[in-house]
C-alpha positions in Angstrom: 12.5 15.9 -21.2 10.5 15.1 -17.5 10.5 17.9 -14.9 11.8 15.4 -12.0 11.3 11.7 -11.3 9.0 10.3 -8.4 11.3 9.5 -5.1 8.3 8.6 -2.5 4.5 8.2 -2.7 4.1 9.1 0.9 1.1 7.6 2.9 -0.5 9.9 5.9 -1.5 6.8 8.8 -1.4 6.8 12.3 1.2 4.3 13.3 4.1 4.7 9.5 5.8 1.5 11.4 2.8 -0.9 11.2 1.9 0.6 7.7 5.2 -0.3 6.2 5.7 -3.3 8.1 2.4 -4.7 6.0 3.2 -2.8 2.5 6.9 -4.4 2.8 5.4 -8.3 3.3 2.8 -7.5 0.8 5.1 -6.0 -1.8 8.5 -8.2 -1.1 10.9 -4.4 -0.8 12.4 -4.3 2.8 12.2 -1.0 5.3 15.2 0.7 3.9 14.6 3.6 6.3 12.8 4.1 9.8 11.9 6.8 12.2 9.5 7.7 14.8 8.2 9.6 12.3 8.5 8.6 8.7 9.2 4.8 7.5 10.0 4.2 4.0 9.7 1.1 1.9 11.5 0.0 -0.8 13.5 -2.0 -3.4 17.3 -0.2 -1.4 17.8 2.6 0.2 18.6 3.7 -4.0 14.4 3.6 -5.0 11.9 5.5 -4.8 8.7 2.9 -3.4 6.6 4.1 0.0 6.7 5.9 2.5 5.0 6.1 6.1 4.3 9.7 8.2 2.4 9.7 10.9 -1.0 11.7 11.4 -2.0 11.8 14.2 -5.8 11.7 14.3 -5.7 10.6 10.4 -10.0 9.3 9.9 -9.7 6.8 8.0 -11.4 7.2 4.3 -14.9 5.3 4.1 -14.2 3.9 0.7 -16.7 3.0 -0.9 -18.9 5.8 1.0 -17.9 9.2 0.0 -18.5 10.6 3.6 -14.6 10.5 4.2 -12.7 10.1 -0.1 -9.8 7.7 -0.2 -7.8 10.6 -1.5 -5.6 7.5 -3.2 -5.0 4.0 -3.9 -2.3 1.7 -5.3 -3.5 -1.5 -7.0 -1.4 -4.0 -6.4 -0.3 -6.2 -9.6 -0.8 -10.3 -8.8 -0.4 -13.6 -10.8 -3.7 -15.2 -8.6 -6.7 -12.2 -6.8 -7.9 -15.8 -4.5 -4.7 -16.3 -3.1 -3.0 -12.7 -3.0 -6.4 -12.2 -1.4 -6.6 -14.1 1.3 -2.5 -13.4 2.3 -3.4 -10.2 2.7 -6.1 -10.7 5.2 -3.7 -13.2 6.9 -1.5 -9.2 7.2 -3.8 -7.6 8.9 -5.8 -6.3 5.4 -9.3 -6.6 5.9 -11.7 -6.4 2.7 -14.0 -3.9 1.0 -16.6 -4.7 -1.5 -15.8 -4.3 -4.8 -13.8 -6.8 -6.8 -10.6 -7.7 -5.0 -10.8 -4.0 -2.6 -9.7 -4.1 0.8 -8.1 -1.4 3.1 -4.5 -1.7 4.6 -4.5 -1.3 8.7 -4.6 2.1 8.6 -7.8 1.9 6.1 -6.3 3.3 3.2 -8.2 1.5 -0.1 -6.0 -0.6 -2.1 -7.5 -3.2 -5.2 -5.3 -6.7 -5.8 -5.0 -6.6 -10.2 -5.1 -9.2 -12.4 -1.1 -8.9 -14.0 -1.6 -7.9 -17.6 -0.7 -10.6 -20.4 2.4 -8.3 -20.7 3.8 -7.9 -17.4 6.1 -11.2 -16.7 5.2 -13.0 -13.4 5.0 -11.9 -9.8 6.3 -14.7 -7.8 
């Protein structure tokens, strides 16, 4: 029996709404809650998702250099890594060293992962 259920993955960032808009566009989920310091992106208002919390002065990770660790990263399942890469760059991501590795607007690393055969198509 589980102890609990995931509510949200909370991500520190300097501008929560900027991060939420980026991840909303990448994942295709709406912004379901917002105040000045906290914004949620989820399938709907009763589903777990990603939340972005204001952290003034946050120093972005320096991945792949270990000076400031990535602390966490998201793997985003995609049908076509090249096409998805172009899309996230157009949304404000920047490419990092590695195989389909990017940083979101606040510098958090994420990977575009080819959809495994067991998963239904993304689009």
